[in-house]
N, C-alpha and C positions, 0 to 999 in steps of 0.2 A: 383558515382559508381552505376551501375544498380544492383538492388537486384534480377534481373533475372538470374544472373550468379552463384548463389549459388547452392550447391548440391541439396538441397530441394528448388525448384524454388518458385518464387513469387506466382505462381498459388496455392501453398499450403496455402497461407494466403489470397490471393485475392479471389480465387474460387467463382466467381459470385457476389462479393461484389463491384460493381461499385459505390455504395453509400449505406449508412445505414439510410437514412432518417433524417440526422442531418442538421438543417438549422440555419442560423444566419446571422446577418448583417456582411458584409465583413469588416474586421479590417482595420484600416487606414494604419498601417505600414506593409510592406511586407518583402521581402527578401533583399539580398545584393543590395546596390546601386552602386556597381562596376560591370560593365557589361562584363568585359573580362572573359575568361574561363581559366585563367592561374593558377588555383589552388591557392597555397599560395604565389606565387611570386609577388613581388611588394606590394604597399600599399593596404590593404584589409579592408573593413568596414563590420562588421557583426552585424546582429540584433538578439537579444535573447529574446524570449517571456518567461516570468517567473512570477509567482504569489508570489514568496517568498519575504518577507520583506528584504530590505537592500541588495538585490542581486547586485544592482548597485555599492555598496561599494566594494564588492568582485571583480567585473569586473574591477573596477578602479585600483586595484593592478596589474592585468594582463596588462591593457592598459599602465600603467607607464613603465612596463618592456618590452612591445612588441609594439612599436609605428607603426610597419608595419602591425599589425593585431589588429584593435581596435574593441571592442565589446560594443554595445549600448543595454542596457536592456530596454525592453518595458514591463511595468507592465500590467498583465492580471488577469482575474478572474480564479479560479481553477475549477476543476471538469468538468462537461459536457459542460460548457460554452466555455472553451478554446478549447476543442475537436471540438465543432461545428464551432468555428471561424477558426480553422486550416484547417478543411475540406473545408470550403468555400474559404479560401485563396488559398488553393491548386488548386481548380477548376479554380480560376482566374490566377493561375500561379505566385503568389507572396507570398507564405508562407515564414516565417522568416527563417534565416539560422539555428538558434539554438532554441530548444524547451525544456521546462521543461515538462516532461510527467510522470503522475502517472503510476505505473506498470500495473494496470488493464486496462489502456487506450491504451497500446501499440498495441495490436492486432487490435483494431479499426482503429488506425492511419496507421498501416501497410496495413490493408485491403483497405484503401483509398489512398494508394501510397503516403502518406505524409512523411514517414520516410525512409531515405536511409540506406543501409547496409554499415556500416563503419568498417567492419572487417579489410580491407586493412590498415586503418589508426590507429585503436585503439584495434585491437584484442589482442595485447600483454598485455593489462591491466587486463586480466582474473585473473592473480595470485593475484591481489589486493583485490579480493572480495570473500566472502563465496560462495560456490557452488550454494546454493539455490537462492541467489540474482542474480548470473550470469545467471542462467536458466531463470529468469524472463525477461531479456533483449535480450535473444537469441530466445525465444519462442520455445525452443526445436529443433532448427535448427542449422546449422553451420554458420548462419548469425549473425550479431551484429547490433541491431537496436537502441541502446542507451547505455550510460554508467551509471551504478548505481550511484545515488547521495546521497540519504539518506534512512535509513532503519527504519522499525517500528516493531521490534520483539515483540511478545506478552509475557507478564509476569503477575505474580500475585501480586497485591498490597493489603495490609491488615493493619488494625489499630493495631499496636503492643500493645498499651496500653489496648485496649479492648480484644484482644486475651488473654493477660496475666490475665486480670481481670476475664474473664469467663472460663479460663482453656481450651481455644480452641487450636487445633493443626493446624499448617500450612500444608495444604495438599500436598502430593507428587504425588498422583494419583487422577484421577477423582472420583474413588470410595471413597477415603478419603475426597474429596471435598464435595460429597453428605453427608457424615457422619458429616462433620464440619458444613454444612448448617443446618442439623437437630439439632445438638448440640447448635448452635447459636440461633435458634428459640426457643429451650427449655429454654435456659438461659435468653434470652431477648425476650419475646413474642411479643413485639411491634416493633421488628427489624428483619432484614433479613441479610444474609451473603452478598448478592448482588442482582442484578436484571438481567432479560433477556430483552433486549431492541430490539424492532423491527425497530427503526428509523435509525439505521446505519448498513447496511448489511455488512460493512467491517469487523466488529468484528466476525460475524458469519462465513464469508468467511475464515478468518484467523484460526478460530477454526476447520473448515472443512479441511483446508490445513494441520494443525497439525495432524489431524486424518488420513490423507492419501487421502483425496478427490481430484479427478481430474475432475473438472467441464467441461472443454473443452479440447479435444485433437484433433490433426489433423495428418493424415498420409502423406507419401511422395507423394501420388497421389492427395492430396488436399481435401480429404474427412474428414469432421469434425465429431466428436462424442460429443454429449452433455450428460453428466452424473452427473448432479447436484443432483439427488436423488440416487447416488451410496451408497453402504453399509457404507462407511466411514462417509458420510455426514448424512445419516439416524441415525447413532449412535449418532452423535452430537445433532440432532434435538430431538430425543427421550429422550436423557439424560436430556436436559434442559426442554423439555415439561413435563417430568415426575416430575421434581423438582417444576415447576410452579404449576402443578396440585396438588402436595402434599402440597403446600402452604409454602414451606421452602425457596423459591426464589421469589423475588418480580417480578412483571410484568410491571412496569412502564418504559417509555422510558428515555433515557439519555438526558442530556443537557437541562433539563427543570428546572424551579425554584424548583419544588418539589424534583427532583433528587439532585440538589445542596444542598437543605436543609437536605436531608437524609444523604448525605456524611458529611456535616458540623456538624450535630447533633449526628452522630454516629448510626443512625438507618439503615444505610448500613455499614457493618463492613469491606467490601472488594470490590475490583473492578478488574475484568480481563481486562487489558488494554495493551497499548504498551509503549515503552520506553519514549514517549513524555508525559505520564500521569502527571508528576510533574507540568508541565506548566498549565494543566487543573485544578489541585487541588488547585493551588495558588488562582485562582479566584472562583472556585466552593465551596471550603471548607477552607476558610482562617483561621478559628479558630482551624484547626487541624495540623498546622505546627509542624513538629518534632515528630508526632505521628504515621506516616506511615513507613512501610518497604516494600521492594520488594523482591520477590523470583521467582524462575523459575516456568513456567506454569506447572500445574499438568499434569501427563502423563497417557495415556490410559493403559499402561502396566508398572508394576514396573521394574525399571532398564533402561527404554527407556530415551532418551534425545533428544527431538525434539520440536520445537516451530513453530508457524505460524507467519504471519505478518499482520499488520493493518496499511495501509498507506505506505508512502514512494514514492519517485519519481526518475526519471532518466533524463539524458540530451541527447537528440537526435539531429540529423542533418537532415534537410528537403531535399527532393528530388529536391526542387526548388533552393537550394543553389548553386551558381556558384563557391563556394569556400569550398567544402566539406572537403578537407584536412586541411585547416586553421581552419574551424569550429571544426573538430574532435580534432585538436591540443588543442584548448581552452577547449573543453569538457573534454579532458584527464587531462589537468592541473587542471581544476576546481575540479575534483573529485578524484585526486590522489596525487597532490602536497601537501606536508606538510603545506606550508604557506597558500595555498588555503583552505585546510581542516580546519585549525585553524580559518581562517576568516569565513568560513561557520558556524562553531560552535558559534563563538563570535557574528557575525553580523546577521546571519540568524536563529540562534538558532535551528539547525538541529542536528540529530545524524547521522554522516557520514556513508555511506555504506562501504567505504574502511576500511579494517580491521586495518590498521595503524592509522586511524583517530579515532578509538574507545578506545584509551588509551592516556595517556600523561597528562601534566599539564593543557592543554586547556580545558579538560573535568573535570571541578571542580564539586564536589558533589552538586547536586541541593539543594538550600537553604531550600527547604521544607523537605528534607531528611537529615537534619543535623545529625541525629542519625545513619546514614548508610554511613560511609565513603567509603565503597567498592561498592557504587552504580554502578559506571560505569565499574568497574572491573567485577562485576557480569553481568552487561548488555552485555559486550563484549563476555563473555563466552556463554550467552544465544543466542546472535545474530549469533554466529558461527554455531548454530544448526538449523537455519531457513530452513524449507522445501521449496522446489520450488513450486510456485503457478502455476496453469494452467488456464490462462485467455483466453477468447474468444473475438470475434469481436462485441458482443452485450451485454456487461456487463451492460450497462445502462438499458436494458430491464429486465435482471435478477434482478438487484437491485431494480428497481421500483416495480416489481412484488413481491419481497420479502417484501418490506415495507407494501404493502397492505395485502398480504396473512398472513404473520406472525403477523401483527398488529391485525388482527381478531383472530388469534389463541391465542395470549397472553391475549387478553380480555376474551376469552372463558375459559381460564385456563384448556384446555383439551389436553392431550398428543396426542390423536388421531388427533386433528386438526393441531398439529405441523407436523405430518406425511403428512396430506393432503395438508398443506401449501407448504411443500417441493415439493410434486408432482405437484402442481400448478406452482411453479417456473420452474420446469423442463419442463412441457408441454408448457408454454408460451414462454420460451427461445428457445426451439426447433422449435416451430411453427414460431417464428419471423425469425429465421435463414433460414428456408425453404422458407418463403415468400420473403426474400431478395435475394433468388437465390443461396444460398450455397448448395453444395452437402453435406448432413448431415444425420446422423443416431443417434439413441439413444443407450446409453450403456445398 
Protein backbone atom coordinates (compact mmCIF):
# COMPACT_ATOMS: atom_id res chain seq x y z
CA UNK A 1 0.00 0.00 0.00
CA UNK A 2 1.50 3.32 -1.05
CA UNK A 3 2.07 5.86 1.69
CA UNK A 4 1.36 8.57 -0.89
CA UNK A 5 -2.35 8.07 -0.43
CA UNK A 6 -2.63 9.40 3.10
CA UNK A 7 -4.18 12.76 3.94
CA UNK A 8 -0.76 14.04 4.97
CA UNK A 9 1.24 12.86 2.02
CA UNK A 10 4.54 11.09 1.94
CA UNK A 11 6.03 14.47 0.99
CA UNK A 12 5.51 15.53 4.61
CA UNK A 13 8.05 12.95 5.67
CA UNK A 14 10.23 12.61 2.60
CA UNK A 15 10.59 16.35 1.84
CA UNK A 16 13.94 16.35 0.15
CA UNK A 17 15.34 13.32 1.95
CA UNK A 18 16.29 10.98 -0.84
CA UNK A 19 19.05 9.80 1.49
CA UNK A 20 20.49 10.73 4.86
CA UNK A 21 24.07 9.73 4.24
CA UNK A 22 23.73 6.36 5.93
CA UNK A 23 25.91 3.68 4.37
CA UNK A 24 26.55 0.05 5.11
CA UNK A 25 27.28 -3.25 3.48
CA UNK A 26 24.18 -4.72 1.91
CA UNK A 27 22.69 -7.36 4.16
CA UNK A 28 22.68 -10.87 2.84
CA UNK A 29 18.99 -11.57 3.34
CA UNK A 30 16.28 -9.41 1.83
CA UNK A 31 12.54 -9.48 1.38
CA UNK A 32 10.04 -12.18 0.64
CA UNK A 33 11.20 -14.98 -1.60
CA UNK A 34 7.69 -15.59 -2.92
CA UNK A 35 7.50 -13.38 -6.01
CA UNK A 36 3.77 -13.28 -6.65
CA UNK A 37 1.79 -10.21 -5.59
CA UNK A 38 -1.26 -11.95 -4.28
CA UNK A 39 -1.20 -10.44 -0.80
CA UNK A 40 -1.70 -13.12 1.84
CA UNK A 41 -3.26 -15.75 -0.49
CA UNK A 42 -1.40 -19.02 -0.81
CA UNK A 43 1.82 -20.04 0.95
CA UNK A 44 3.81 -16.98 1.97
CA UNK A 45 7.33 -16.79 3.35
CA UNK A 46 8.28 -13.65 5.27
CA UNK A 47 11.63 -12.45 6.58
CA UNK A 48 11.77 -10.49 9.84
CA UNK A 49 14.84 -8.46 10.82
CA UNK A 50 15.10 -8.24 14.59
CA UNK A 51 17.85 -7.81 17.18
CA UNK A 52 15.75 -9.08 20.10
CA UNK A 53 17.02 -12.32 21.70
CA UNK A 54 14.88 -15.40 21.18
CA UNK A 55 12.48 -13.69 18.77
CA UNK A 56 12.68 -16.83 16.63
CA UNK A 57 11.01 -18.74 19.49
CA UNK A 58 8.06 -16.38 19.39
CA UNK A 59 7.84 -16.63 15.60
CA UNK A 60 7.82 -20.41 15.94
CA UNK A 61 4.52 -20.21 17.84
CA UNK A 62 3.01 -18.30 14.92
CA UNK A 63 4.48 -20.65 12.30
CA UNK A 64 3.01 -23.71 13.99
CA UNK A 65 -0.47 -22.21 13.85
CA UNK A 66 -0.13 -20.50 10.47
CA UNK A 67 1.54 -22.84 7.96
CA UNK A 68 0.41 -20.66 5.06
CA UNK A 69 2.36 -17.65 6.37
CA UNK A 70 5.74 -18.58 7.78
CA UNK A 71 8.11 -16.07 9.33
CA UNK A 72 11.89 -16.47 9.45
CA UNK A 73 13.73 -14.26 11.92
CA UNK A 74 17.08 -12.85 10.77
CA UNK A 75 19.13 -11.60 13.73
CA UNK A 76 20.54 -8.10 13.26
CA UNK A 77 22.40 -5.50 15.27
CA UNK A 78 20.31 -2.73 16.78
CA UNK A 79 20.63 1.05 16.66
CA UNK A 80 22.18 2.86 13.73
CA UNK A 81 23.58 -0.31 12.18
CA UNK A 82 20.22 -1.85 11.34
CA UNK A 83 18.95 1.51 10.06
CA UNK A 84 21.93 1.78 7.70
CA UNK A 85 21.49 -1.79 6.48
CA UNK A 86 17.79 -1.27 5.88
CA UNK A 87 18.35 1.86 3.79
CA UNK A 88 21.01 0.06 1.77
CA UNK A 89 18.71 -2.93 1.29
CA UNK A 90 15.88 -0.65 0.20
CA UNK A 91 18.08 0.95 -2.45
CA UNK A 92 18.76 -2.54 -3.80
CA UNK A 93 15.06 -3.39 -3.69
CA UNK A 94 15.35 -6.28 -1.23
CA UNK A 95 14.48 -4.95 2.21
CA UNK A 96 12.97 -7.62 4.51
CA UNK A 97 9.21 -7.96 4.87
CA UNK A 98 9.16 -7.18 8.59
CA UNK A 99 11.40 -4.90 10.60
CA UNK A 100 11.97 -4.25 14.30
CA UNK A 101 12.29 -0.47 14.53
CA UNK A 102 13.17 1.75 17.47
CA UNK A 103 10.67 4.58 17.80
CA UNK A 104 13.26 7.29 17.22
CA UNK A 105 14.34 5.61 13.96
CA UNK A 106 10.88 5.61 12.38
CA UNK A 107 11.13 9.05 10.72
CA UNK A 108 14.52 8.19 9.21
CA UNK A 109 13.16 4.99 7.67
CA UNK A 110 9.99 6.66 6.46
CA UNK A 111 12.12 9.45 4.95
CA UNK A 112 13.97 6.81 2.97
CA UNK A 113 10.75 5.08 1.87
CA UNK A 114 11.61 1.91 3.79
CA UNK A 115 8.37 1.61 5.78
CA UNK A 116 4.91 1.11 4.31
CA UNK A 117 1.72 2.63 5.64
CA UNK A 118 -0.21 -0.33 7.07
CA UNK A 119 -3.31 1.55 8.24
CA UNK A 120 -5.48 -0.52 5.91
CA UNK A 121 -4.38 -3.72 7.61
CA UNK A 122 -3.63 -2.76 11.21
CA UNK A 123 -5.23 0.61 11.94
CA UNK A 124 -7.80 -1.08 14.15
CA UNK A 125 -5.11 -1.95 16.71
CA UNK A 126 -5.06 1.66 17.95
CA UNK A 127 -7.24 0.82 20.96
CA UNK A 128 -4.62 -1.66 22.18
CA UNK A 129 -2.07 1.03 23.03
CA UNK A 130 -1.65 4.17 25.10
CA UNK A 131 -2.16 7.35 23.12
CA UNK A 132 1.44 8.48 23.52
CA UNK A 133 2.84 5.25 22.09
CA UNK A 134 0.40 5.29 19.18
CA UNK A 135 1.54 8.81 18.34
CA UNK A 136 5.11 7.56 17.97
CA UNK A 137 4.19 5.13 15.18
CA UNK A 138 1.90 7.49 13.29
CA UNK A 139 4.35 10.41 13.35
CA UNK A 140 1.44 12.76 13.92
CA UNK A 141 -0.25 11.81 10.64
CA UNK A 142 -3.20 9.58 9.82
CA UNK A 143 -0.78 6.94 8.52
CA UNK A 144 0.47 3.94 10.50
CA UNK A 145 4.11 3.03 9.91
CA UNK A 146 4.52 0.32 12.55
CA UNK A 147 2.80 -1.39 15.46
CA UNK A 148 4.19 -0.66 18.95
CA UNK A 149 6.05 -3.65 20.37
CA UNK A 150 7.67 -2.72 23.66
CA UNK A 151 7.65 0.36 25.85
CA UNK A 152 10.24 2.06 28.04
CA UNK A 153 8.34 4.41 30.38
CA UNK A 154 10.58 6.43 32.70
CA UNK A 155 10.38 6.03 36.46
CA UNK A 156 12.34 6.79 39.59
CA UNK A 157 14.40 4.01 41.21
CA UNK A 158 15.80 4.46 44.70
CA UNK A 159 17.56 2.53 47.45
CA UNK A 160 14.76 2.04 49.96
CA UNK A 161 17.14 1.06 52.75
CA UNK A 162 19.37 4.10 52.33
CA UNK A 163 16.44 6.50 51.99
CA UNK A 164 15.08 5.21 55.31
CA UNK A 165 18.50 5.29 56.96
CA UNK A 166 19.13 8.92 56.01
CA UNK A 167 15.56 10.18 56.34
CA UNK A 168 15.23 11.00 52.65
CA UNK A 169 11.89 11.60 50.96
CA UNK A 170 10.88 10.06 47.65
CA UNK A 171 10.37 13.13 45.43
CA UNK A 172 7.02 13.74 43.75
CA UNK A 173 8.18 16.87 41.93
CA UNK A 174 11.47 17.94 40.41
CA UNK A 175 11.71 20.67 43.03
CA UNK A 176 11.53 17.97 45.68
CA UNK A 177 14.07 15.95 43.69
CA UNK A 178 16.56 18.82 44.00
CA UNK A 179 15.84 19.07 47.73
CA UNK A 180 16.38 15.34 48.14
CA UNK A 181 19.67 15.57 46.22
CA UNK A 182 20.87 18.27 48.60
CA UNK A 183 19.72 16.32 51.65
CA UNK A 184 21.45 13.17 50.40
CA UNK A 185 24.71 15.02 49.86
CA UNK A 186 24.50 16.51 53.34
CA UNK A 187 23.76 13.14 54.94
CA UNK A 188 26.40 11.22 52.97
CA UNK A 189 29.12 13.64 51.76
CA UNK A 190 30.89 11.04 49.64
CA UNK A 191 27.69 10.02 47.83
CA UNK A 192 25.22 11.49 45.34
CA UNK A 193 21.53 10.99 44.74
CA UNK A 194 22.33 10.08 41.12
CA UNK A 195 24.32 11.22 38.08
CA UNK A 196 23.76 13.22 34.90
CA UNK A 197 25.16 11.11 32.09
CA UNK A 198 26.06 12.39 28.65
CA UNK A 199 26.74 9.01 27.05
CA UNK A 200 23.11 7.99 26.44
CA UNK A 201 21.00 10.79 24.90
CA UNK A 202 17.88 8.63 25.17
CA UNK A 203 17.40 9.44 28.85
CA UNK A 204 17.68 13.18 28.31
CA UNK A 205 15.30 12.94 25.34
CA UNK A 206 12.78 11.13 27.55
CA UNK A 207 13.06 13.79 30.25
CA UNK A 208 12.51 16.50 27.64
CA UNK A 209 9.53 14.52 26.36
CA UNK A 210 8.02 14.53 29.84
CA UNK A 211 8.60 18.27 30.11
CA UNK A 212 6.68 18.87 26.88
CA UNK A 213 9.60 19.19 24.47
CA UNK A 214 8.87 18.82 20.75
CA UNK A 215 12.23 18.41 19.08
CA UNK A 216 10.91 17.88 15.56
CA UNK A 217 7.55 18.76 14.04
CA UNK A 218 6.33 18.73 10.44
CA UNK A 219 3.32 20.44 8.89
CA UNK A 220 0.98 19.18 6.18
CA UNK A 221 3.03 20.95 3.50
CA UNK A 222 6.15 19.00 4.43
CA UNK A 223 7.97 21.78 6.25
CA UNK A 224 9.92 20.65 9.29
CA UNK A 225 10.63 22.64 12.44
CA UNK A 226 13.54 21.82 14.71
CA UNK A 227 12.98 22.91 18.32
CA UNK A 228 15.48 20.96 20.38
CA UNK A 229 16.29 24.08 22.41
CA UNK A 230 12.64 24.86 23.13
CA UNK A 231 11.57 26.18 26.54
CA UNK A 232 10.57 22.73 27.81
CA UNK A 233 13.97 21.21 27.01
CA UNK A 234 15.86 24.25 28.31
CA UNK A 235 14.05 23.70 31.59
CA UNK A 236 15.45 20.18 31.77
CA UNK A 237 19.00 21.17 30.76
CA UNK A 238 19.16 24.07 33.22
CA UNK A 239 17.72 21.97 36.03
CA UNK A 240 20.33 19.22 35.71
CA UNK A 241 23.13 21.63 34.89
CA UNK A 242 22.34 23.60 38.01
CA UNK A 243 22.47 20.50 40.21
CA UNK A 244 25.77 19.37 38.65
CA UNK A 245 27.25 22.84 39.17
CA UNK A 246 25.98 22.83 42.76
CA UNK A 247 27.78 19.55 43.32
CA UNK A 248 24.78 17.58 44.57
CA UNK A 249 24.47 15.45 41.41
CA UNK A 250 27.37 13.43 39.99
CA UNK A 251 28.63 14.01 36.45
CA UNK A 252 29.99 10.58 35.52
CA UNK A 253 28.61 8.56 32.58
CA UNK A 254 26.45 5.47 32.99
CA UNK A 255 27.42 1.89 32.15
CA UNK A 256 31.06 2.22 33.23
CA UNK A 257 32.81 0.18 35.94
CA UNK A 258 32.84 3.31 38.14
CA UNK A 259 29.10 3.79 37.68
CA UNK A 260 28.42 0.13 38.43
CA UNK A 261 30.49 0.42 41.58
CA UNK A 262 28.61 3.53 42.70
CA UNK A 263 25.29 1.72 42.37
CA UNK A 264 26.58 -1.44 44.02
CA UNK A 265 28.22 0.33 46.99
CA UNK A 266 25.40 2.82 47.49
CA UNK A 267 27.30 5.99 46.63
CA UNK A 268 24.54 6.57 44.08
CA UNK A 269 21.28 6.33 45.99
CA UNK A 270 18.89 6.50 43.05
CA UNK A 271 18.59 6.22 39.28
CA UNK A 272 16.16 7.83 36.86
CA UNK A 273 15.60 5.02 34.39
CA UNK A 274 13.01 3.03 32.47
CA UNK A 275 10.94 -0.07 33.17
CA UNK A 276 13.81 -2.29 32.03
CA UNK A 277 16.16 -1.05 34.80
CA UNK A 278 15.89 -4.21 36.96
CA UNK A 279 17.72 -6.16 34.27
CA UNK A 280 20.58 -3.66 34.37
CA UNK A 281 20.79 -3.62 38.16
CA UNK A 282 21.15 -7.41 38.26
CA UNK A 283 24.56 -7.15 36.63
CA UNK A 284 25.57 -3.61 37.64
CA UNK A 285 24.71 -3.79 41.33
CA UNK A 286 24.41 -7.47 42.29
CA UNK A 287 24.91 -6.84 46.02
CA UNK A 288 21.81 -4.62 46.26
CA UNK A 289 19.15 -7.20 45.48
CA UNK A 290 15.92 -6.52 47.38
CA UNK A 291 17.03 -3.02 48.41
CA UNK A 292 15.51 -1.00 45.57
CA UNK A 293 12.02 0.36 45.00
CA UNK A 294 10.42 2.08 42.04
CA UNK A 295 8.12 5.11 42.02
CA UNK A 296 6.62 7.43 39.38
CA UNK A 297 8.89 10.01 37.80
CA UNK A 298 8.91 13.39 39.60
CA UNK A 299 6.63 15.97 37.97
CA UNK A 300 7.31 19.56 36.95
CA UNK A 301 4.07 20.69 38.57
CA UNK A 302 2.39 19.20 41.61
CA UNK A 303 -0.63 17.17 40.59
CA UNK A 304 0.57 16.41 37.07
CA UNK A 305 0.88 12.81 35.94
CA UNK A 306 3.04 12.33 32.86
CA UNK A 307 6.20 10.44 32.01
CA UNK A 308 8.64 10.19 29.14
CA UNK A 309 10.11 7.11 27.52
CA UNK A 310 13.59 5.72 27.07
CA UNK A 311 13.89 3.01 24.48
CA UNK A 312 11.24 0.77 23.03
CA UNK A 313 10.61 -0.52 19.54
CA UNK A 314 7.91 -1.36 17.03
CA UNK A 315 7.23 -3.76 14.16
CA UNK A 316 7.02 -2.31 10.66
CA UNK A 317 6.39 -3.65 7.17
CA UNK A 318 8.75 -2.65 4.38
CA UNK A 319 7.68 -1.08 1.11
CA UNK A 320 9.57 -3.89 -0.64
CA UNK A 321 7.36 -6.61 0.83
CA UNK A 322 5.17 -8.34 -1.74
CA UNK A 323 2.95 -9.53 1.07
CA UNK A 324 2.16 -6.44 3.13
CA UNK A 325 -1.18 -7.78 4.31
CA UNK A 326 0.33 -11.05 5.54
CA UNK A 327 3.21 -9.21 7.18
CA UNK A 328 0.84 -6.81 8.93
CA UNK A 329 -1.21 -9.79 10.10
CA UNK A 330 1.86 -11.27 11.79
CA UNK A 331 2.88 -7.90 13.24
CA UNK A 332 -0.60 -7.48 14.69
CA UNK A 333 -0.53 -10.97 16.23
CA UNK A 334 2.98 -10.45 17.59
CA UNK A 335 2.07 -7.26 19.43
CA UNK A 336 -1.55 -7.79 20.49
CA UNK A 337 -2.29 -11.51 20.84
CA UNK A 338 -2.20 -12.67 24.50
CA UNK A 339 -0.13 -15.77 23.70
CA UNK A 340 2.36 -13.72 21.69
CA UNK A 341 2.62 -11.06 24.39
CA UNK A 342 3.26 -13.72 27.01
CA UNK A 343 5.99 -15.21 24.82
CA UNK A 344 7.58 -11.79 24.28
CA UNK A 345 7.77 -11.32 28.04
CA UNK A 346 9.06 -14.82 28.75
CA UNK A 347 11.43 -15.34 25.84
CA UNK A 348 12.46 -11.83 24.79
CA UNK A 349 12.25 -10.17 28.23
CA UNK A 350 10.45 -7.05 27.04
CA UNK A 351 7.77 -4.87 28.59
CA UNK A 352 4.91 -5.04 26.07
CA UNK A 353 3.54 -1.86 24.55
CA UNK A 354 0.01 -3.29 24.43
CA UNK A 355 -1.87 -2.32 27.57
CA UNK A 356 -3.30 -5.80 28.04
CA UNK A 357 0.24 -7.17 28.10
CA UNK A 358 1.23 -4.94 31.00
CA UNK A 359 -0.60 -7.00 33.61
CA UNK A 360 -1.29 -10.62 34.38
CA UNK A 361 0.59 -13.59 35.74
CA UNK A 362 3.22 -13.55 33.01
CA UNK A 363 4.65 -10.31 34.42
CA UNK A 364 6.07 -11.69 37.63
CA UNK A 365 7.75 -9.28 40.03
CA UNK A 366 11.42 -8.84 39.06
CA UNK A 367 13.56 -10.95 41.38
CA UNK A 368 15.66 -7.89 42.13
CA UNK A 369 12.52 -6.12 43.43
CA UNK A 370 11.24 -8.88 45.69
CA UNK A 371 10.24 -6.22 48.23
CA UNK A 372 7.84 -4.53 45.75
CA UNK A 373 5.12 -6.97 44.77
CA UNK A 374 3.19 -4.25 42.92
CA UNK A 375 6.11 -3.44 40.60
CA UNK A 376 4.28 -4.16 37.34
CA UNK A 377 0.97 -2.80 38.57
CA UNK A 378 2.69 0.51 39.23
CA UNK A 379 4.61 0.25 35.96
CA UNK A 380 1.39 -0.20 34.01
CA UNK A 381 -0.14 2.88 35.62
CA UNK A 382 2.97 4.89 34.77
CA UNK A 383 3.13 3.58 31.19
CA UNK A 384 -0.40 4.81 30.54
CA UNK A 385 0.79 8.37 31.15
CA UNK A 386 3.59 8.33 28.56
CA UNK A 387 3.73 11.53 26.52
CA UNK A 388 4.09 11.32 22.76
CA UNK A 389 7.63 11.82 21.51
CA UNK A 390 8.43 14.02 18.51
CA UNK A 391 11.19 12.39 16.49
CA UNK A 392 12.75 13.58 13.26
CA UNK A 393 14.68 12.14 10.31
CA UNK A 394 18.17 12.84 11.69
CA UNK A 395 18.08 11.62 15.26
CA UNK A 396 21.54 10.15 14.75
CA UNK A 397 22.99 13.63 14.22
CA UNK A 398 21.23 15.04 17.27
CA UNK A 399 22.35 12.15 19.48
CA UNK A 400 25.98 12.23 18.35
CA UNK A 401 26.13 15.99 18.89
CA UNK A 402 24.52 15.59 22.31
CA UNK A 403 27.18 13.15 23.46
CA UNK A 404 29.97 15.52 22.45
CA UNK A 405 28.47 18.82 23.61
CA UNK A 406 26.99 17.58 26.88
CA UNK A 407 30.08 15.50 27.56
CA UNK A 408 32.07 18.72 27.66
CA UNK A 409 29.39 20.47 29.73
CA UNK A 410 29.28 17.76 32.40
CA UNK A 411 33.06 17.84 32.75
CA UNK A 412 32.99 21.64 33.10
CA UNK A 413 30.23 21.43 35.75
CA UNK A 414 28.76 24.74 34.57
CA UNK A 415 25.03 25.32 34.13
CA UNK A 416 25.78 27.86 31.41
CA UNK A 417 27.54 25.19 29.38
CA UNK A 418 24.48 22.95 29.60
CA UNK A 419 22.58 25.80 27.94
CA UNK A 420 25.21 26.26 25.25
CA UNK A 421 25.40 22.50 24.69
CA UNK A 422 21.68 22.41 23.99
CA UNK A 423 22.07 25.30 21.56
CA UNK A 424 24.83 23.35 19.80
CA UNK A 425 22.59 20.28 19.40
CA UNK A 426 19.87 22.53 17.97
CA UNK A 427 22.21 24.27 15.55
CA UNK A 428 23.90 21.15 14.20
CA UNK A 429 20.65 19.21 13.86
CA UNK A 430 19.01 22.08 11.98
CA UNK A 431 22.07 22.56 9.78
CA UNK A 432 22.21 18.86 8.95
CA UNK A 433 18.56 18.78 7.87
CA UNK A 434 19.07 21.86 5.71
CA UNK A 435 22.13 20.27 4.12
CA UNK A 436 20.15 17.12 3.37
CA UNK A 437 17.62 19.16 1.43
CA UNK A 438 14.70 19.30 3.84
CA UNK A 439 12.49 22.34 3.94
CA UNK A 440 13.16 23.28 7.53
CA UNK A 441 12.93 26.14 9.99
CA UNK A 442 13.80 26.66 13.65
CA UNK A 443 11.29 27.02 16.46
